[in-house]
C-alpha positions as CSV (number, residue, x, y, z in Angstrom):
1,M,-22.6,-1.0,10.7
2,A,-18.9,-0.9,11.2
3,I,-18.3,-4.2,9.4
4,M,-20.3,-2.9,6.4
5,G,-18.3,0.3,6.3
6,Y,-15.0,-1.6,6.4
7,L,-16.1,-3.9,3.6
8,R,-17.5,-1.1,1.5
9,E,-14.1,0.7,1.8
10,R,-12.2,-2.3,0.9
11,M,-14.5,-3.5,-1.8
12,G,-14.3,-0.1,-3.3
13,K,-10.6,-0.5,-3.8
14,I,-11.2,-3.8,-5.5
15,V,-13.9,-2.4,-7.9
16,A,-11.7,0.5,-8.7
17,G,-8.9,-1.9,-9.7
18,V,-11.1,-4.5,-11.3
19,I,-12.9,-2.0,-13.6
20,G,-10.3,-2.5,-16.3
21,L,-9.7,-6.2,-15.8
22,S,-10.9,-9.2,-17.8
23,L,-14.7,-9.2,-18.1
24,F,-14.8,-12.9,-17.4
25,A,-14.3,-12.1,-13.7
26,F,-17.9,-10.8,-13.7
27,I,-19.7,-14.0,-14.8
28,A,-23.1,-14.4,-13.3
29,T,-23.7,-17.4,-11.1
30,E,-26.7,-19.0,-9.3
31,A,-26.7,-16.0,-6.9
32,V,-28.1,-13.9,-9.8
33,K,-30.0,-16.4,-11.8
34,S,-33.6,-15.4,-10.8
35,G,-33.7,-13.1,-13.8
36,G,-36.8,-11.3,-12.4
37,S,-35.4,-7.9,-13.0
38,F,-34.6,-8.6,-16.6
39,F,-38.1,-8.6,-17.7
40,K,-39.8,-5.3,-16.8
41,G,-41.1,-4.1,-20.2
42,D,-39.6,-2.4,-23.2
43,N,-39.5,1.1,-21.7
44,N,-36.9,-0.3,-19.2
45,E,-34.8,-2.1,-21.8
46,L,-31.2,-0.7,-22.3
47,G,-30.3,-3.6,-24.6
48,S,-30.5,-7.3,-24.9
49,V,-28.2,-10.4,-25.2
50,G,-29.7,-13.3,-27.1
51,G,-33.3,-12.1,-26.2
52,E,-32.4,-11.6,-22.6
53,K,-33.1,-7.9,-21.7
54,I,-30.6,-5.7,-19.9
55,P,-32.8,-3.4,-17.6
56,L,-32.1,0.3,-17.5
57,D,-32.9,0.5,-13.7
58,E,-30.6,-2.4,-12.9
59,F,-27.8,-0.8,-15.0
60,N,-28.3,2.6,-13.4
61,K,-28.0,1.0,-10.0
62,A,-24.7,-0.8,-10.9
63,F,-23.4,2.4,-12.5
64,E,-24.1,4.5,-9.5
65,Q,-22.3,2.0,-7.2
66,S,-19.2,2.0,-9.4
67,A,-19.3,5.7,-9.7
68,A,-19.6,6.2,-6.1
69,Q,-16.7,3.8,-5.3
70,F,-14.6,5.6,-8.0
71,K,-15.1,9.0,-6.3
72,Q,-14.3,7.5,-3.0
73,Q,-11.0,6.3,-4.2
74,S,-10.1,9.3,-6.4
75,G,-11.5,11.9,-4.0
76,G,-13.0,14.0,-6.8
77,T,-16.0,14.5,-9.1
78,L,-16.6,12.5,-12.3
79,S,-15.7,14.1,-15.6
80,P,-17.8,13.2,-18.7
81,Q,-14.9,11.0,-19.9
82,I,-14.7,9.1,-16.6
83,T,-18.5,8.8,-16.5
84,S,-18.4,7.3,-20.0
85,Y,-15.6,5.0,-19.0
86,I,-17.5,3.7,-16.0
87,Q,-20.7,3.3,-18.1
88,E,-18.9,1.3,-20.7
89,N,-17.3,-1.2,-18.1
90,T,-20.7,-1.5,-16.4
91,W,-22.3,-2.3,-19.8
92,N,-19.5,-5.0,-20.5
93,N,-20.2,-6.5,-17.1
94,F,-23.9,-7.0,-17.8
95,V,-23.2,-8.2,-21.4
96,S,-20.5,-10.7,-20.2
97,K,-22.7,-12.0,-17.4
98,A,-25.6,-12.7,-19.8
99,I,-23.3,-14.2,-22.6
100,V,-21.2,-16.5,-20.4
101,R,-24.0,-17.6,-18.0
102,K,-25.5,-19.6,-20.8
103,E,-22.2,-21.3,-21.4
104,V,-21.7,-21.9,-17.7
105,D,-25.2,-23.4,-17.4
106,K,-24.7,-25.5,-20.6
107,L,-21.6,-27.1,-19.1
108,G,-22.9,-27.5,-15.7
109,L,-20.2,-25.6,-14.0
110,M,-20.5,-24.9,-10.2
111,V,-18.5,-24.0,-7.1
112,S,-19.1,-26.4,-4.3
113,P,-19.3,-25.3,-0.7
114,D,-16.0,-26.9,0.1
115,E,-14.4,-24.8,-2.7
116,T,-16.1,-21.7,-1.4
117,Q,-14.8,-22.4,2.2
118,S,-11.3,-22.9,0.7
119,M,-11.3,-19.7,-1.3
120,M,-12.5,-17.8,1.8
121,T,-10.5,-19.2,4.7
122,G,-8.2,-21.9,3.3
123,T,-4.5,-22.0,3.1
124,N,-4.7,-20.4,-0.4
125,P,-7.5,-17.9,-0.3
126,S,-8.8,-16.2,-3.5
127,Q,-7.1,-13.1,-4.7
128,Q,-10.1,-11.0,-3.9
129,V,-9.9,-12.0,-0.3
130,I,-6.3,-11.4,-0.1
131,Q,-6.7,-7.9,-1.5
132,S,-9.6,-7.1,0.8
133,F,-7.8,-8.2,4.0
134,T,-4.3,-7.0,3.3
135,D,-3.0,-4.7,5.9
136,P,-2.1,-1.3,3.9
137,Q,0.8,-0.6,6.3
138,T,2.5,-3.9,6.3
139,G,1.3,-5.2,2.8
140,K,0.6,-8.6,4.5
141,F,-2.6,-10.6,4.5
142,D,-4.4,-10.3,7.8
143,R,-6.1,-13.6,8.4
144,D,-7.1,-12.7,12.0
145,R,-9.1,-9.7,10.7
146,L,-10.8,-11.9,8.1
147,L,-11.8,-14.5,10.8
148,N,-12.8,-11.9,13.2
149,I,-15.3,-10.4,10.6
150,I,-16.7,-13.8,9.7
151,S,-17.3,-14.6,13.3
152,R,-19.1,-11.3,13.8
153,I,-21.3,-11.9,10.7
154,K,-22.3,-15.5,11.2
155,P,-25.0,-14.9,14.0
156,L,-26.6,-12.0,12.1
157,K,-29.9,-12.4,10.5
158,D,-30.1,-12.6,6.7
159,D,-31.6,-9.1,6.3
160,N,-28.8,-7.5,8.3
161,P,-27.0,-5.0,6.1
162,D,-23.6,-6.2,7.2
163,K,-24.6,-9.8,6.3
164,I,-26.1,-8.7,2.9
165,N,-22.9,-6.9,2.1
166,W,-20.7,-9.9,3.1
167,N,-22.8,-12.3,1.0
168,E,-22.3,-10.0,-2.0
169,F,-18.6,-10.1,-1.5
170,V,-18.7,-14.0,-1.3
171,T,-20.8,-14.0,-4.5
172,Q,-18.1,-11.9,-6.3
173,V,-15.5,-14.5,-5.2
174,I,-17.6,-17.3,-6.6
175,E,-18.3,-15.5,-9.8
176,A,-14.5,-15.1,-10.4
177,K,-13.9,-18.8,-9.8
178,L,-16.6,-19.8,-12.2
179,G,-15.0,-17.5,-14.7
180,E,-11.6,-19.2,-14.2
181,K,-13.1,-22.7,-14.6
182,Y,-14.9,-21.7,-17.8
183,I,-11.6,-20.2,-19.3
184,A,-9.7,-23.2,-18.1
185,M,-12.1,-25.7,-19.8
186,V,-12.0,-23.6,-23.1
187,S,-8.3,-23.2,-23.0
188,T,-7.7,-27.0,-22.5
189,G,-8.3,-27.2,-26.3
190,L,-5.3,-25.0,-27.0
191,Y,-2.3,-27.2,-27.9
192,V,1.3,-26.3,-28.9
193,N,3.1,-29.0,-31.0
194,S,6.8,-29.5,-31.7
195,L,6.5,-27.8,-35.2
196,D,4.9,-24.7,-33.5
197,V,7.9,-24.5,-31.2
198,K,10.4,-25.0,-34.0
199,D,8.8,-22.3,-36.2
200,S,8.6,-19.8,-33.3
201,Y,12.2,-20.4,-32.3
202,E,13.4,-19.9,-35.9
203,A,11.2,-16.9,-36.4
204,K,12.8,-15.1,-33.5
205,N,16.5,-16.3,-34.0
206,K,17.2,-17.0,-37.7
207,L,19.0,-14.0,-39.2
208,A,18.9,-12.7,-42.8
209,D,21.4,-10.6,-44.5
210,F,20.2,-9.0,-47.7
211,K,20.4,-5.9,-49.9
212,Y,17.4,-4.0,-51.4
213,A,16.6,-1.3,-53.8
214,L,13.6,0.9,-53.1
215,L,11.4,3.2,-55.2
216,D,9.5,5.3,-52.7
217,Y,5.8,6.0,-53.3
218,A,6.7,9.6,-52.7
219,S,8.8,9.6,-55.9
220,V,5.5,9.6,-57.8
221,A,3.6,12.8,-57.6
222,D,-0.1,12.4,-56.6
223,S,-1.0,14.5,-59.6
224,K,0.4,11.9,-61.9
225,V,-1.9,9.2,-60.6
226,T,-5.5,8.9,-61.6
227,L,-7.7,6.6,-59.5
228,T,-10.5,4.7,-61.1
229,D,-13.6,3.1,-59.7
230,A,-12.0,-0.3,-60.6
231,D,-8.9,0.6,-58.4
232,Y,-11.2,1.3,-55.5
233,K,-13.3,-1.8,-56.0
234,S,-10.1,-4.0,-56.3
235,Y,-8.7,-2.7,-53.1
236,Y,-12.1,-2.8,-51.2
237,D,-12.7,-6.5,-52.3
238,E,-9.2,-7.5,-51.2
239,H,-9.4,-5.9,-47.9
240,K,-13.1,-6.2,-47.2
241,A,-12.7,-8.0,-43.8
242,E,-11.0,-4.8,-42.5
243,F,-14.1,-2.9,-42.9
244,K,-16.4,-4.8,-40.5
245,N,-17.9,-2.2,-38.1
246,P,-18.5,-3.6,-34.7
247,Q,-20.9,-0.9,-33.8
248,E,-22.9,2.0,-35.6
249,L,-20.7,5.1,-36.0
250,R,-21.9,8.6,-37.1
251,S,-20.1,11.7,-38.2
252,I,-21.0,15.4,-37.9
253,S,-19.9,18.9,-38.9
254,Y,-20.5,21.6,-36.4
255,V,-19.8,25.1,-35.5
256,S,-19.4,26.6,-32.0
257,F,-20.1,30.0,-30.6
258,N,-17.9,31.0,-27.7
259,A,-19.5,32.2,-24.6
260,A,-16.4,32.3,-22.5
261,P,-16.2,35.2,-19.9
262,S,-15.4,38.5,-21.6
263,K,-12.9,41.0,-20.3
264,E,-15.9,43.0,-18.9
265,D,-17.0,39.8,-17.0
266,S,-13.6,39.4,-15.6
267,A,-13.4,42.9,-14.4
268,T,-16.8,42.6,-12.7
269,I,-16.0,39.6,-10.7
270,K,-12.6,41.0,-9.7
271,H,-14.4,44.2,-8.5
272,D,-16.9,42.1,-6.5
273,L,-14.0,40.6,-4.6
274,E,-12.3,44.0,-4.1
275,K,-15.5,45.0,-2.3
276,L,-15.1,42.2,0.1
277,L,-11.5,43.2,1.1
278,P,-12.4,45.6,4.0
279,D,-14.8,43.1,5.6
280,F,-12.4,40.2,5.1
281,K,-9.5,42.1,6.8
282,A,-11.8,43.1,9.7
283,S,-13.4,39.6,10.1
284,T,-12.9,37.8,13.4
285,N,-14.5,34.7,12.2
286,D,-12.7,33.8,9.1
287,S,-14.2,30.3,8.9
288,L,-17.7,31.7,8.8
289,F,-16.7,34.5,6.3
290,V,-15.3,31.8,3.9
291,Q,-18.5,29.7,4.3
292,I,-20.7,32.7,3.5
293,N,-18.8,34.4,0.8
294,S,-16.6,31.7,-0.9
295,E,-17.7,29.4,-3.8
296,T,-15.3,26.7,-2.5
297,K,-15.9,26.0,1.2
298,A,-12.3,24.7,1.8
299,A,-11.2,23.8,5.4
300,I,-8.9,26.2,6.9
301,I,-5.9,24.2,8.2
302,Y,-2.2,24.7,8.8
303,R,-0.1,23.9,5.7
304,Y,3.6,23.5,5.0
305,K,5.6,25.5,2.4
306,S,4.7,24.5,-1.1
307,Q,1.2,23.1,-0.1
308,L,-0.4,26.5,-0.9
309,D,-1.4,27.7,-4.3
310,P,1.9,28.8,-6.0
311,K,0.4,32.3,-6.4
312,I,0.5,32.9,-2.7
313,D,2.9,30.3,-1.2
314,T,6.1,32.6,-0.9
315,V,4.0,35.6,0.0
316,M,2.2,34.0,2.9
317,F,5.3,32.5,4.4
318,K,6.9,36.0,4.5
319,A,3.8,37.9,5.8
320,S,2.4,38.5,9.2
321,P,-1.1,37.3,10.5
322,G,-3.8,39.5,9.2
323,F,-2.2,40.2,5.9
324,V,-4.7,39.9,2.9
325,Y,-3.5,39.3,-0.6
326,G,-5.5,39.7,-3.8
327,P,-7.8,39.7,-5.7
328,Y,-5.6,37.3,-7.8
329,L,-6.5,34.9,-10.7
330,S,-5.8,31.3,-10.2
331,N,-7.2,28.0,-11.7
332,G,-10.2,29.8,-13.3
333,S,-11.2,31.9,-10.2
334,Y,-10.5,35.2,-8.6
335,K,-9.4,34.8,-5.0
336,L,-8.6,36.6,-1.8
337,A,-6.2,35.1,0.7
338,K,-5.9,36.0,4.4
339,L,-3.1,34.8,6.6
340,I,-4.7,33.9,10.0
341,D,-1.7,32.4,11.9
342,T,1.8,31.1,11.5
343,R,3.6,28.7,13.9
344,V,6.4,26.2,14.1
345,G,5.0,22.7,14.5
346,P,5.9,19.1,14.2
347,D,6.4,17.4,10.8
348,S,4.7,14.3,11.8
349,V,2.7,12.8,14.7
350,K,2.3,9.3,16.0
351,A,-1.1,8.7,17.6
352,R,-3.7,6.2,18.6
353,H,-7.4,6.7,19.0
354,I,-10.8,5.1,20.0
355,L,-13.7,6.1,17.6
356,I,-17.0,6.3,19.3
357,A,-19.8,6.1,16.6
358,P,-22.7,8.5,17.3
359,A,-25.3,5.7,17.1
360,Q,-27.4,7.2,20.0
361,G,-26.4,10.8,19.4
362,M,-23.3,13.0,19.8
363,A,-24.0,13.8,23.5
364,K,-23.8,10.1,24.5
365,A,-20.7,9.6,22.3
366,L,-19.0,12.5,24.1
367,A,-20.0,11.2,27.5
368,T,-18.6,7.6,26.6
369,A,-15.4,9.2,25.3
370,D,-15.0,11.2,28.5
371,S,-15.6,8.1,30.7
372,L,-12.9,6.2,28.7
373,K,-10.5,9.0,29.0
374,K,-10.8,8.9,32.8
375,L,-10.3,5.1,32.9
376,I,-7.1,5.5,30.9
377,E,-5.9,8.5,33.0
378,S,-6.5,6.6,36.1
379,G,-4.5,3.6,34.9
380,K,-7.4,1.2,35.3
381,K,-7.5,0.5,31.5
382,T,-5.3,1.0,28.6
383,F,-6.0,1.8,24.9
384,A,-5.3,-1.8,24.0
385,D,-8.0,-2.9,26.6
386,L,-10.7,-0.5,25.4
387,A,-10.2,-0.1,21.6
388,P,-11.5,-3.7,20.8
389,M,-14.5,-3.1,23.0
390,Y,-15.5,0.5,22.0
391,S,-13.7,1.6,18.8
392,A,-15.7,1.8,15.6
393,D,-12.5,2.0,13.6
394,K,-11.9,-1.6,13.0
395,R,-8.7,-1.0,11.0
396,S,-6.9,0.2,14.2
397,V,-8.7,-2.1,16.7
398,A,-6.2,-5.1,16.3
399,K,-3.4,-2.7,17.1
400,G,-4.8,-1.2,20.2
401,G,-6.1,1.9,18.3
402,E,-2.7,2.6,16.7
403,L,-2.9,5.0,13.7
404,G,0.8,5.0,13.0
405,T,2.9,8.0,12.1
406,F,1.3,10.6,9.7
407,G,2.0,14.1,8.4
408,R,-0.3,17.1,7.9
409,G,-3.0,16.9,5.3
410,T,-3.8,13.2,5.9
411,M,-6.5,13.5,8.6
412,E,-9.6,15.6,9.2
413,P,-9.0,19.3,10.1
414,A,-10.2,19.1,13.6
415,F,-8.4,15.8,14.4
416,E,-5.2,17.3,12.8
417,D,-5.4,20.5,14.8
418,A,-5.7,18.4,18.0
419,V,-2.7,16.2,17.5
420,F,-0.4,18.7,15.8
421,N,-1.2,21.6,18.2
422,G,-1.0,19.5,21.3
423,K,1.9,17.9,23.0
424,K,3.3,14.3,23.4
425,G,1.2,12.4,26.0
426,D,-1.9,14.6,25.7
427,L,-5.3,12.7,25.7
428,K,-7.9,14.7,23.7
429,I,-11.5,14.4,22.8
430,V,-12.3,15.5,19.2
431,N,-15.5,15.8,17.3
432,I,-15.0,14.5,13.7
433,S,-17.4,13.6,10.9
434,Y,-17.5,9.9,11.9
435,G,-18.3,10.5,15.6
436,V,-16.1,11.3,18.6
437,S,-12.5,10.4,18.7
438,L,-10.5,9.9,21.9
439,V,-7.0,10.3,20.8
440,E,-3.6,10.1,22.5
441,I,-0.5,11.8,21.1
442,E,2.2,9.3,21.4
443,D,5.1,11.1,19.7
444,Q,5.8,14.2,17.6
445,K,8.8,14.4,15.2
446,G,10.5,17.2,13.3
447,S,10.0,20.9,13.2
448,A,8.8,23.2,10.4
449,K,6.9,26.5,9.9
450,V,3.3,26.2,9.0
451,V,0.6,28.7,8.0
452,K,-3.1,28.9,8.3
453,V,-4.7,30.7,5.3
454,A,-8.3,31.4,4.6
455,V,-9.2,31.8,0.9
456,V,-12.4,33.3,-0.6
457,D,-12.9,32.5,-4.3
458,K,-15.3,33.5,-7.1
459,P,-15.2,31.5,-10.3
460,L,-14.6,33.4,-13.5
461,A,-17.9,32.7,-15.3
462,A,-19.7,34.4,-18.2
463,S,-22.3,36.9,-17.4
464,S,-25.9,36.5,-18.7
465,K,-25.2,39.3,-21.2
466,T,-22.1,37.4,-22.6
467,Q,-24.1,34.2,-22.8
468,S,-27.1,35.8,-24.4
469,A,-25.0,37.5,-27.1
470,A,-23.4,34.2,-28.0
471,Y,-26.6,32.3,-28.0
472,S,-28.4,34.8,-30.2
473,K,-25.6,34.5,-32.9
474,A,-26.0,30.7,-32.6
475,Q,-29.8,30.9,-32.9
476,A,-29.5,33.2,-36.0
477,F,-27.2,30.8,-37.7
478,L,-29.5,27.8,-37.0
479,I,-32.4,29.7,-38.4
480,A,-30.6,30.3,-41.7
481,L,-29.7,26.7,-42.3
482,T,-31.0,24.0,-44.7
483,K,-29.7,20.5,-45.2
484,D,-27.6,21.7,-48.1
485,N,-26.1,25.0,-47.1
486,F,-24.3,24.3,-43.8
487,D,-20.7,24.8,-45.0
488,Q,-21.7,27.9,-47.1
489,E,-23.5,29.6,-44.2
490,A,-20.6,28.8,-41.9
491,K,-18.2,30.4,-44.3
492,K,-20.5,33.4,-44.8
493,A,-20.6,33.9,-41.1
494,G,-16.8,33.6,-40.7
495,L,-17.1,30.4,-38.8
496,I,-14.8,27.3,-39.0
497,A,-16.8,24.2,-39.5
498,K,-15.3,21.4,-37.4
499,T,-15.8,17.7,-37.8
500,A,-16.3,14.8,-35.5
501,D,-15.9,11.6,-37.4
502,N,-16.9,8.0,-36.2
503,V,-18.7,9.0,-33.1
504,S,-20.0,6.1,-31.1
505,G,-23.4,6.0,-29.4
506,T,-21.9,6.1,-26.0
507,A,-19.3,8.8,-26.6
508,A,-19.1,11.5,-23.9
509,A,-16.9,14.1,-25.7
510,L,-16.3,15.3,-29.2
511,P,-13.1,17.0,-30.4
512,G,-13.1,20.4,-28.6
513,V,-16.3,19.5,-26.7
514,D,-15.9,17.8,-23.3
515,D,-19.5,17.3,-22.2
516,A,-21.3,16.2,-25.4
517,R,-23.9,13.6,-24.3
518,E,-26.8,15.7,-25.4
519,I,-25.4,16.2,-28.9
520,V,-24.5,12.5,-29.2
521,R,-28.1,11.6,-28.3
522,W,-29.3,13.9,-31.1
523,I,-26.8,12.4,-33.5
524,F,-28.3,8.9,-33.0
525,K,-31.9,9.7,-33.3
526,S,-31.4,11.8,-36.5
527,A,-31.2,11.1,-40.2
528,K,-28.3,11.8,-42.6
529,G,-28.3,15.5,-43.6
530,D,-30.3,16.7,-40.5
531,I,-29.5,19.9,-38.9
532,S,-29.7,19.9,-35.1
533,D,-33.2,21.0,-33.9
534,Q,-31.7,23.2,-31.1
535,V,-28.7,25.1,-30.1
536,F,-26.7,22.8,-27.8
537,T,-24.9,24.1,-24.7
538,A,-21.5,22.6,-23.8
539,G,-19.5,24.5,-21.2
540,N,-18.7,27.9,-22.7
541,Q,-19.9,26.9,-26.1
542,Y,-23.1,27.1,-28.0
543,I,-23.1,24.5,-30.8
544,V,-25.0,23.8,-34.0
545,A,-24.5,20.5,-35.7
546,H,-25.1,18.8,-39.1
547,L,-25.2,15.0,-39.4
548,T,-23.0,14.1,-42.4
549,E,-22.6,10.3,-42.4
550,I,-23.9,7.1,-40.8
551,K,-21.8,3.9,-40.8
552,P,-24.1,1.1,-39.8
553,K,-23.0,-2.0,-37.7
554,G,-21.6,-4.8,-40.0
555,T,-19.4,-4.6,-43.2
556,L,-19.3,-1.1,-44.5
557,S,-20.0,-0.4,-48.1
558,L,-17.4,0.9,-50.5
559,D,-19.0,4.3,-50.6
560,L,-18.7,4.7,-46.8
561,V,-15.0,3.8,-46.8
562,K,-14.0,5.4,-50.0
563,K,-12.5,8.5,-48.5
564,Q,-10.8,6.5,-45.8
565,I,-9.0,4.1,-48.2
566,E,-8.1,6.6,-50.8
567,P,-4.4,7.0,-49.7
568,A,-4.0,3.2,-49.7
569,V,-5.6,2.9,-53.1
570,R,-3.3,5.6,-54.4
571,N,-0.3,3.8,-53.1
572,E,-1.5,0.6,-54.7
573,V,-1.7,2.2,-58.0
574,K,1.7,3.8,-57.6
575,G,3.0,0.4,-56.5
576,K,2.0,-1.1,-59.8
577,L,3.8,1.7,-61.7
578,L,6.9,1.3,-59.6
579,T,7.0,-2.5,-59.8
580,D,6.6,-2.3,-63.5
581,K,9.5,0.1,-63.6
582,F,11.6,-2.4,-61.8
583,A,10.4,-5.4,-63.9
584,A,11.4,-3.6,-67.1
585,V,15.0,-3.6,-66.2
586,I,15.5,-6.8,-64.3
587,P,15.9,-9.1,-67.4
588,G,19.0,-7.0,-68.6
589,S,20.6,-6.6,-65.3
590,S,23.0,-9.2,-63.5
591,T,23.2,-7.3,-60.1
592,I,20.9,-5.4,-57.9
593,E,23.3,-2.4,-58.2
594,Q,22.6,-2.3,-62.0
595,I,18.8,-2.4,-61.3
596,A,19.2,0.4,-58.9
597,Q,21.3,2.5,-61.3
598,K,18.8,2.1,-64.2
599,T,15.8,3.0,-62.0
600,G,17.3,5.8,-60.0
601,A,17.0,3.7,-56.8
602,K,19.7,3.2,-54.0
603,V,21.0,0.0,-52.8
604,V,20.8,-0.5,-49.0
605,P,22.4,-3.4,-47.1
606,V,20.6,-4.9,-44.2
607,Q,21.8,-7.4,-41.6
608,N,20.3,-9.5,-38.7
609,I,16.7,-9.2,-39.7
610,V,14.4,-11.8,-38.1
611,F,11.1,-13.0,-39.4
612,A,9.3,-12.2,-36.1
613,N,10.2,-8.6,-36.3
614,P,9.8,-7.6,-39.9
615,V,11.1,-4.0,-39.6
616,I,13.5,-2.7,-42.1
617,P,15.9,-0.1,-40.3
618,G,15.2,3.4,-41.5
619,S,11.9,2.3,-43.2
620,S,8.9,0.7,-41.5
621,A,7.4,-2.8,-40.9
622,E,7.4,-4.4,-44.2
623,Y,5.6,-7.7,-43.8
624,K,5.5,-8.7,-47.5
625,V,9.1,-7.9,-48.2
626,V,10.5,-9.6,-45.1
627,G,8.2,-12.6,-45.6
628,A,9.5,-13.0,-49.2
629,V,13.1,-12.6,-48.0
630,F,12.7,-15.7,-45.7
631,G,11.1,-17.5,-48.5
632,S,13.9,-16.8,-51.1
633,K,17.0,-18.5,-52.2
634,I,20.5,-17.0,-51.7
635,N,22.0,-14.8,-54.4
636,K,18.9,-14.7,-56.5
637,I,17.4,-11.3,-57.4
638,S,13.7,-11.1,-56.3
639,K,10.7,-10.2,-58.2
640,P,9.4,-6.6,-57.5
641,I,7.3,-6.4,-54.5
642,A,4.9,-3.4,-53.4
643,G,5.4,-2.9,-49.8
644,Q,4.3,-0.2,-47.2
645,Q,6.8,2.5,-48.3
646,G,7.3,1.7,-52.0
647,A,8.3,-0.9,-54.5
648,Y,11.3,-3.2,-53.4
649,V,13.7,-5.5,-55.2
650,F,16.1,-7.5,-53.0
651,I,18.8,-10.2,-53.1
652,V,19.6,-12.4,-50.0
653,N,23.3,-12.7,-49.2
654,S,23.0,-15.3,-46.4
655,F,20.9,-16.8,-43.6
656,I,22.4,-17.5,-40.2
657,N,20.6,-20.4,-38.6
658,P,20.3,-20.3,-34.8
659,A,21.9,-22.8,-32.4
660,P,19.9,-25.9,-31.7
661,L,17.0,-25.3,-29.3
662,T,18.0,-26.5,-25.8
663,N,14.9,-25.7,-23.8
664,A,11.8,-26.7,-25.9
665,V,9.7,-26.8,-22.8
666,R,10.2,-23.2,-22.0
667,E,9.5,-22.1,-25.5
668,K,6.4,-24.2,-25.6
669,Q,5.2,-22.6,-22.3
670,Q,5.7,-19.0,-23.7
671,I,3.8,-19.8,-26.8
672,A,0.9,-21.4,-24.9
673,Q,0.8,-18.4,-22.6
674,A,0.5,-16.0,-25.5
675,M,-2.2,-18.2,-27.0
676,L,-4.1,-18.2,-23.7
677,Q,-4.0,-14.4,-23.3
678,R,-5.4,-13.8,-26.8
679,S,-8.0,-16.5,-26.4
680,E,-9.9,-14.7,-23.5
681,G,-10.8,-11.8,-25.7
682,Q,-11.4,-13.9,-28.8
683,I,-13.8,-16.2,-26.9
684,F,-15.9,-13.3,-25.7
685,D,-16.0,-11.7,-29.2
686,A,-17.2,-15.0,-30.7
687,L,-19.9,-15.5,-28.2
688,K,-20.9,-11.9,-28.5
689,D,-21.4,-12.3,-32.2
690,K,-23.4,-15.5,-31.7
691,D,-25.6,-14.1,-29.1
692,N,-26.8,-11.0,-31.1
693,V,-26.2,-8.3,-28.6
694,K,-28.4,-5.2,-29.1
695,D,-27.4,-1.9,-27.6
696,Y,-29.9,1.1,-27.1
697,R,-27.5,3.1,-24.9
698,S,-27.2,5.9,-27.4
699,K,-30.8,6.8,-26.9
700,L,-31.2,6.2,-23.1
701,L,-27.9,7.3,-21.4
């Protein structure tokens, strides 16, 4: 199973990196065309793409694999946000496969056996192969290791786990290639002509020198502006395309009741640890004491200065063995720390090993390691001879078992103790989690003081009494609610009603609430105006919610966006007032300075503005104004324009044309590359709209 272990580790790194890459790298191919798992009944339907179902069980399996790989790479647990992120990417993978598979089939795209061979072992292997078989120490592609694994896999039966794992890897390589072919075919239709090149070059290099007068929207008090239904309707109709909702969104009001640990809870937990102090000081088996009494079963290993918790780092390096410190509060837990030992040891060790897998039990593995040790000590065999034959650590096999040079904290505690506490030239047999390691200490470098500290911790958690009191308040509040009195009851109870606007069906968190999936599921099965049918628990909070708004998928109505667009509508009305103010004085004015003087504006000179970057210094991006500048004649006062910040009038002093374009090919390539980058996402969006994607995740995840 060593090959599978190696592949799993390497593929995990790929998946962790690929999670955020282009979804077209996950296009389905003939290897997944059977489709049997996509038709298992509605109770297993997470969604559908053009009538093709996405099965919940298959989705969960893919999610669990990605989650396991993420945890392997990050070395920690999954937060609700990371869980949501992986779920979203897993969903996108399923959707992209279903969407693009139809296009791939329609076009008859395929990857031939010769192409596959070339991608795997040719002179220019695929990027996935290079990433999987790059030596992490040298950063170079290890072709010998690749060929060695292929030769080991070839004779295996089809149902062998190693071969199954390898075939899945090859399928990923083929899928990525099909994606490249599809994008290449579509992007062939993208074309940049000479006019595109000329316009792009001038937009980035032609300079405008002008002066403007500005009447800022802030110069008109909001109270002086009355917004009518016609104002809202006019703005909505003009910007209707901006209100297309790609997915259903919902909003809630909610109140939370704090069930965080009280002062009494904190004192109780601290007292519990204080009672452990005498036994901890007297303990002769500190590892066992930690395992029995500590919430966190951390390994007790030697550590350098600054590797300990800052609360005890300086203390422990000045203390003597047997010293116990605490209870002290750190990272949400009360802790006791005991200094077990101090010593001066090497900073780093160079070692090599042979890993004996316990396939037939630890006793046999130990016996094998002992036999190999005797062969090496007798001079009959070397590490380089025995490692390829016996070691299950395939990463070090090609180097005769070499692990290189490493510092403390990079290996398992037992292995680390053996190599850092031994001396150069020692051969040691060490039990580790993967089996039995026969290790040789080749060299030790540096010298530094290290300490071994045992830590017992108890998390600072709310007592049942504290939780019960908070829950009772939440329950009483819930009982008093109707659909119409949520805000009044919150105010009456002295609570602050918070809002969570535009919540998606796959959201994992809400403002101030980290783990909110249970609340989100309720949101998406309820009707507008509903009060939550229960008190929700989220960390140290008890929450009662009120569903206030539903924004369906598709173009939103004016009523649903009215509040959102109110500031823009107000500025539009102000813009009409201010442009009228400018228009009234322009006919009697011969200079922009006169216009500014009559309206109370200030003339501002601007130089070296380009069309491609329409930002007016000291103001903001003013697309309408800068666009009008480049369409104007020199020395002619413009018409008033309502921009982003206010109403403008300008006069162009001069344009400076750029030098003739000398490298049209390069400019053309840059434009084409930008078009290609945009096209991938746009292609997917277009296909997604066409294939009618249905998403039921809000109710099932």
